N, C-alpha and C positions, 0 to 999 in steps of 0.2 A: 402445521406444527404450532404448538403453543409455547411461546416464549414469554413467561411471566416474570422475567427478571426485572428488578427495578432499574431505573436509568443509571444509577451509580455503579451497579454491578457490571454494566456493559463497558465501562471506561477503564483505562489502565490504572493500576494502583499507584499511590503516591511514591512508592519506592522504585517505580519502573523508569523507563527511558526519559520521560519528560523532565525529571529532576537532574539527569546526568549531563545534559549538554549546556545548561545555563552558565556555569562558571567560565566556559571556554568561548562563549559567544562573542565577547568584545575582542578577544585575541584573534579569533578566526576572521572576523569582519575586517579588522585592521589590515590583515594580510591579503585581502582580496584586491586585485588591481582594478580600481574603479574606472580606470580609463577605458576598459572594455565596454563601458556603457555608451561611449560616444557613438559607436556604430549602430547602436540600438535605440537612438533617441527619437525615432519616429513615433507618431501617435498610435497607440494600440486600441483596438476595438474593445470597448468596455463591456461588451456583452459576454456572458459566460460561454466558454467553449461548449458547443453542442455536438454530441456524438452522432455521426451519420451512419456509421457502419452497424448494421443489425446483425446479431448472432443468430444463425439458423438452427432451430430445433436443438436446444442445448441438451435435451434428454435423449437424443437419438443414439441408438446403439452404434451407429456408424461414425460418430463424431471422432475426429482425430485432432491432435494438437497442431498448431502452426509450427513452423520451423523454430527450433530452439526456444520453445515456450517453457519447457521444464528444465530445471538445473541439471538433474541427473536422470539416468534411465530407470532406476528403481527407487522405491521408497526407502529401502534399507540403505542405499547409497546416500540418500539425502540425510538420514539420521547419522550415518557415519561421518560425513563431511561437515555437517552443521549440527553437532550434538546439542547445542543450546535449545534446539526445538523441543527437546524432551522436557525442558523446564517450563514450557508454556502450554503443553498439551497433556492432558491427564491420561488419555487412552494410548497405550503403547502400540506401535506398529507390529504386525506379525510378518513372518518370513514370506508368506505368499500374498501379501497385500500389494495390489496395484494402486496407482494414483486415484482412479475413479472409485474403486471398491473401498479404499480407506477413507476417502472423502465421504462416501455415503454412510460408512460405519460411524464416523464422527457426527454426521448430521443426525443420526438416530440415537446418539448417546445422551446422557444427562447434561452434557455441556456442548451443545451444538455449535456454540461460538468457536470451539476449537477448530472446526472446519475452516473458518476464516483464517485463523493463524496458520493452519497447514497450507492453505492455498498461497498465502503470502510468502511462505518459506519455499514452497515447491516451485514456483514460477521464477523464471529468469527476471531480472530487475525490470527490464523494459516492458515485458509482457505483464508482469504483476502490477506495475504502476498504471499501465493502460487499463487493466481490469479495475483497479481501485478508483481511477478517475471516472470511469464510466459509471461505476456504482454510486459514487458520491454525487456526481452531477445529476443522476437520475433520481436519487432520494432527496436531494436538496436543490431543487431547480432555482430557488431564489436565495442568493447569497449576498452577504455584505460586500461592499466594494473591495475591501482588502482581501477577502477570500476569492473574489472574482479575479483579482490581479494575480494571485498565486496560482489559480487554476490555469490562467493563460500562460504563466511561466512554465508550469508542468507540461502543458500542451506543446509549448515551444521546444522544450527539451525532448519530448517524444518525437517531434518532427526532425529535430536536429540535436542529437545527444552529445554535444560537445562539452568539454570541461568548462568553457566559459558560461554556457547556459546552466550547467549544473551548479557552478559557484554562485551565479546570480540568484538562482532559486533558493539555494541554501541560505544565503545572506538574508533574504526577505523572510524566510521561514523562522530563522533563529531569532529575529527581532520582532516577530509578530506579538501583539499584546495579549493574545489568548491562543490556546491550543485547540483550534478548530480542526475538522476533518481535512480541510484544504491545507492547513499548516503541516499536519502530519504527512500529507502527500508530498509537500515541499521538502520535508526532512528526508523522506524516503528517496527522493531524487538526489538530494545532496549527499546522502550516505550510500549511494548505489555503487560506488567504487572509485578508487583513485584518491589523490591527495585532496585535503579539504580546502586548500587555497594555493595559488600559484607559488607563493614563497613559503609554504608550510607543507612539508612532506608527510605530516601526520595523517594516518588513515584511521577509520573506525572499524571495530569488529564487524564481520560480515553479517551477523545476526541483527544488527541495529536497523538496517534498511527494511527487511521484512517485518520486523516488530513495529516500526513506524507505519508501514503500510497496513498491517492488520488493525492498528489503532485508528487509522483514518477511516477504514470501513466500519469498524464497530462503533466509533463515535457517530458516524452518520446513521447507523441503525438505532443507536441510543437516542437520537434526536426525534425519532418517530414517536407518535402517541403509543402508549402501552399496548393498546389493542391491535396495533399495526406492526409491532416489532417482529412478530413471528413471520408474517408474510414478507416483511422487508428482508429478514435474514434469508428466507427461502429465495428471494429474488437475487441477492448477491451470490448465493451458492449455486443457483441454477446457471448463472453466468460462468462461475468457476468450473462447473462440471463439464462444460463444453470444451474446456481447454486441456482436459486430461484424457489420456488413453484409457480404453477399457481393457480389462484382462479377458 
């Protein structure tokens, strides 16, 4: 696949989600019970989480999704329950589209990055964030210390998806100095469901977590050299393909 898009074209636009959470960051952080950190004061390994589970033959016709990997049984159900997806994907779904067939149709379109957005919306939060973390860690093996910290927090939440781990990850992501792929993964964790803080029952719209997840993956692809972006996009979508049923 040839993906000749400039780096800027692979990033979320200025009016998208990254501008929408900044005014609330101070308020949200103040509401987080920082005492929960006391039980987590042990030294963390500074090394980036390394994925050990290999995905077998992602293009196999026999590949089936793990339990609860997808949000809904049919693509049309996804569009009906999360209509915001249509704002981010140019190609409309057809009545007979299955997850894998629609993914492949998006990959072959003029906007193959839409397949990343579709994957982020189609997968359950935990399955999607695991996919995103594996993609980001594989594409960017050497990260800044602050991004390594966030990747470790995301990994902790995947291992133990408690509200406390989610709030801790969200706080670090909200106050990150730059919007890196790891930061967007942290936001996806923080917005994955439930109140934003122990003393704040405010929730965010369901579309924001998958949008942050797709931003994380596309930012990682966008950091590749221009000549490698096509194969990097293929890499993340090959991983996605193994998570979807075949029609």
